[in-house]
N, C-alpha and C positions, 0 to 999 in steps of 0.2 A: 569605383567598385560598387556594385549594387548591393543593397541590403535585402536579404531574403526575409519576407514577412509571410507567415502562414495566413490563409484566409480566416477572418474573424468569425467565430461561431455565434449565431443568434439562437439562443436556446431559452427554455424555461429555467426556473430556479433549480440549480443542482446541489445547493448546499445541504439541504435536508437529506438528499440521497446518500451522500457520503456519511452523514451522521447515522442513518439507519444501518447501513452496511458495516459501519465501524462498531456500533453498539450491540448488534446481535451476537449472541454467544456461539462460539465455534465448538463443534462437538465431533468426535470421530465415529459416532454410531451411524449405521445406514438406515435400514427400514425401522420404523418406529412403531412399537406396540406398547400401549400404556394401559394400566388398570388402576382404578381408584375405588376405595370403599367409601360410599356416601354416608356420612354420619351427621348430615345436616338436620335430619329429623330427630333431634335430640330428645324430644318429649317421649317418643316411643321407645327410646333406648335407655331411659333413666334407671338408675339403681333404685331398688325398693327396700323399704324397711321390713324386717322379719317380725312376725308375730307367732308366738308359740301356739302350736296346734293347728296352724294354718298351712295350707300347701303353698310352696314357693312357686311363683309364676315366672314365666319366661319373658324376657324383653323382646321387642320387635325384631324383625328381620333387617339385615344390612344389605342394601342394594349395591351390587358390584357394577361399576362403570368401566367400559373399555372401548378403545378405538385404535385403528391401525392407519398409519399414513404411509402411502407408497410414493415412489419418486416420479418426477416428470422432467423431461429435458426442456430447457429454455434456451433458445438460440437466436442469433442474429445472422442473417445471410445477405451478403452484398456482392456486387461484381464490378470489375474494372475491365475496360477494353485494353488490350495489350498496347495498342497504338497510343492510347492516352498516357500509359505509364512511361512510354518512351518520349512522348512529346512534352509532357509537363516536366520542365527542367529546374524551375526556380524553387521547388520544395519536394520532399519525399511524399508523393501522393499516396503510396501504399501505407506507409506508417501513419500518415494523416487520417486515412480512412479507418485504420485499426483503432485509433483513438476515438473517432466518432462512434464506431460500432460498440466499443467498450462502454462509452458513456451512455448510449442508448440502452444497452443491456443492463447496466447498473440501475438506470431509472426504472426500467420495466420490473426488475426484481424488487426494488424498494416499494414500488407502487403495488405489486402483487402482495407483498408482505403486509402493507398497511391497510389498503382499501380494495384490493382485487384489481385485475387488469381492465375491468369495465366492458369486456366483450360479452355478448349474449351466450348462453349455454348452447353448445353445438356449433358455435361460429368457428371459422377457420383460424387457427392460431390461439384458441382459448387456453389460458392457463387454468387448469382444473382447480377449483377451490377446495377439493378434498385432497389435493396434493400439496399445494402451497395455500395454507389456510389464512385468509385475510382477517386481520384483527377486527376490523369494523363489521364484517359480515359473519363472524363466527357465532357458534351457538351460545345461548344465554349462560350455559354452564361455564364457559370459558371467557366470555366478554360481558361486561356490564353495559347495557344500553340505557342512557339517562336522557330525559327530555328537559329542555330549558323552558320554563314558564315565565315569559316576559310580562304578560298581563297580570299574573298573580304577583310578581315582584312589584309592579307599579302600584297595585292595591296595598301591598304590605308597606311600601315606603311612604305612601300618602296617609294611610291610616284614616283618621276622622278629619284630617285637614285636607279636604278635597281641593282647596285652592292652591295647595303647594304645587309648584311647577318644577319637577325634577327633569333634567335633561334626558333625552332618549338614550344617549350614550351611557349615562350613569346607570339608568335602569337596566339596560342591556348587559353592562359589565357586571352588575350585582347579581343578575339572574344567572349568568354563566358561572360566576364564582360559587354561588350557593349550590347550583346543580352539581358542580364538580366536587365540592367538599362533602356534600351529602352522599354522593356515589362513592367517594373515597372510603367511607365507613365500611363498605362491603368489599373493598379491594383486598385481595389476598396475595398480590404479587410481592416480590422481594424488593428491598431497597427503596430508593426514592424515584418515583416515575418522572418522566418528562412529558411536556404538553406539546403536541404537534397540531398546528391549526393554520388557517389561512392568514396571510398578511393583513387582510381587511379586518378580521376579528381582533387582532392585536391593536390595530390603529383605533378601532372603535373604543376599546377598553382604555387605551392610553388617553383618549380625548375626553374621558368621563370627568365631569366637573360637579362640585357640590352646589348648593343654593347660592353661595357667594361667588361662584364663577372660578373657584380655584381648582386646579388639577388634582385629582385623587392620587394618580400614579405618575410620578415624574419620570421613571425609567422602567425598562422592561424587567429589570431585576426586582423592582418593587412589585410589579404585577405577578412575577413568578413566586415571590414570597406570599402574596395574598392567595394564590392558587395552591400553595404548598407543594410545588413541583421543583425539581432541580434545575430545569432549563425550559425555555419556550423556544421552539423551533418552528419556523414558518415554512409552509409548502403551498405554493400557489396552485399546484395540481389538485388540491382538495376543493378548490372553488367550484360551487355548483353541483357537487356530487350528492346524489340521493339514493335511497334504498327503499324497497317496499317490504313492509312487515307481513307476517302471516295473516293478519286481519285486514290486509289491503290498504294500510295507511302508508303515506309517503313521508319519509323522514329525511331531513336535510343534514348533511354532515357539517358540524361546527369545529370539531377537534377530537383528537385521540389522546388520552392520558395513559402512558404505558412505560414500563421499564423493559427495554428490549433485551436486557440480560436474561430475561425469562423466556426468550424466544431463540432457542439454539438453531444455528445454521450448520447442518451436518456436512463435514468435509472428510470424505474417506481417505485413507492412507494411500490408496493406489493412484491418486491423481490430485496432488496438492497444488499443482501449477495449472493455470488455464492455458490451453493450447489452441492455436488457430488451425482450422482445417482448410487447406488450399487445394483446389482442383483446377488444373490448367487445361483448357482445351485449345483448339487451333487459334482462335482469335480473341478469346475473352478469358479473363481470370476471375473466377468466382470463389467467394470465400464464405464458408459457414463458420462464424467466429464464436469461440468460447462456448463449446457445448457444455451446458450446465445442467445439473440435476439438483432440484430443490425439494426437500422433504420436510415434514413437519412432525412435531411431537406434542403430547398433551400439555404439560405444564407450561402453558401458553402455546407457542408454536415453534416448529423447527424448520430451518432452512439449510440446505447444503448444496455444494457444487463440486463437479469434477470435470475434467477435460480429457479429451482423447485426440491424438493426432492421426493423420492418415498420410499415406505416401502421395507425393506429387507425381503426376504422370503426363506424358504427351501422347497424342494420337498421331502416328505416322501413316500417311496414305500413299499407296502406290497403285499401279494399274492392276495388279493381280488381286490384292486383298487389303483389308485394314488391319493394322497390327499395332498392339499396345506395347510400349517398352518404357522402362524407367530411365530417367535422366537425372543425374545429380544436379542439385541446385546449390548455389553459393550465396551466403549472406554473412559478411564478416568485415573485419577491419583492414584498411589499407593505410600504411604509414607514409607520410610525406616529410621530406627534409626541406623546410622553407627557411630562407635567409631573412634575418631581421636585425635591426640595429640595436645592440645591447647598450651602447653608450656612444656619444658623438664620435663618428669616424670608425667605430668598431662594429663589425658585422659578424654574426655567428649563425650556425644552423640550429634550427629548433624542430623537433619532431612533433607533428600533429597527426591525429588519427581521424579518419572518417569512415562511415559505414556505407556499404554498397551491396546491391543485389546483382546476381549474375548466374552464369552457368559454368559448370566444370566440363570443358570440352575435351580435355585430355588428362588422364590420371595414370601416371607411371612413376617408377622410382628406379634408382640405380645405386650401386655401391662404388665408391671412388677410393682406390687404393691410396694410402698415405703412409707416412713414416711413423704414425702412431701405432699403438697396439691393435686398435680396432679401426676398420675402414669407416670413412665418412658416408653417411646416408644422404643422398641427394634425391630430389624429386624433379621430374621433367614435366610438370603439369602446365596446362594452359587454362586460364580462367577468363571468360568473356563477361565483362561487367557493363551495366547500363551507366554510361558516363553522365555526370552532371557538368555544368559549366566549369566548376572548380577543377574537376579531373581533366577536362579537355585543355584547360589552360596550364595545368601543372603536372601533366603526365611524366615529364622529364624528371620530376622531383620525387617520384615514387621510390621508396626504399624497401618496403616489405609488405607481405600479405599474411594475415593470420588465418591459418588453415589447419584443421585437425588438431587444434590445441597447441600449435607451435607457430613461430614467425619464420617465414621463408623469404629469401632475397628475391626481388623483382629483377630478373636478368635482362628482360627486354619488354618493350611496349609497342604494339602495333595499333595504329589508329584506323578503325573502320566505323566511322560515325554512323549511328549514335553510340557505338560500342567501342571499348578498348579491349584488346586481346593482350593479357598479361602472361608472360612466360616466367615461371618461378623455378629456382634452383636449390642451392644449399640452405642450411639453417642460417638465419640472420642473427649475428652476435653484436651488432652495432648499438648505437644509442637508441633508446626507445622513449615513448611519451610517458 
């Protein structure tokens, strides 16, 4: 008996993606409009001492800040040839592609949240930065941009002892820590932030040694304590990313310090589940998966998603005209009764369930008179499934099909390779998995 192994995925690091999507705050609000009163100019707003006989003066004006963030759909679309779905028997290629699409979509969303999607403005498929606002590229009012002065740190460490030879890694680590801690003084976010950076930056800081050659930081947790962050999360996708400032200077990304609980991801009530969109034509199956809408809000940024399904349809061609008609699709459980040895010399049936795709080719029901008060409800449906090797070898062991929320007896099976035609009858009341 062969063991089915799914093709191994060769991908970039996905661990940080799950952390980002897990840590962002979920909110039920849709379009975001925010307003803030800017009180940072405190000198102009200070209270004044009163002097008898003098006219009381007014304090300065308060500036009102506001911005609106509208939604944008983010999607992944792929296609499978129907012949490939039938020919690939050793694993569920449709479900496998679903998983790849979802992984790619999650990575795109996490990247858009943290650093932007990297496409040029106006490029095809660009995720608008005023819809999903990247933390790295956001306005100075919402994001603190700090520079790391390595040369200045080297001068500070050496002082007047110009012959002192501090390792480059140590100088680099101290410069990063100083820059982050000083920027933290202006940080207005809630809670304890995390630090997202490249794996190389973490390795450089871990390799820092003092003048005696001893490591400064033994573990990543020691480094996190020095940075005063809750967790250090590495993302290799940050490597080599640059941005251009308004004064035409190029800045290289080293890391982001942020508490993602301040970045709500808006999830409307109407679509709390992500739904795949499937459009089937004559020879190909195309899928636009997980239609997402992501939106942002001031108090850092907002993200949200929703999903919508669409009907599957076939195109039927004849000599007179092209006609579109709906055809019911099937995806559900089929139960098998397999025999296994429970103890030496003793064999018993065990029910196992497997998932299959197919078409509902006949959909009828009938009432069967019985001696009970109410008649029995039977169906006389036929379901054509795309059979895998297990189904072809064990079709005689099929016991029931789960359809419309109930389990129905499999009364007969017709083999039409690569499909099996299942006829189902009354309600199944036997042993279940």
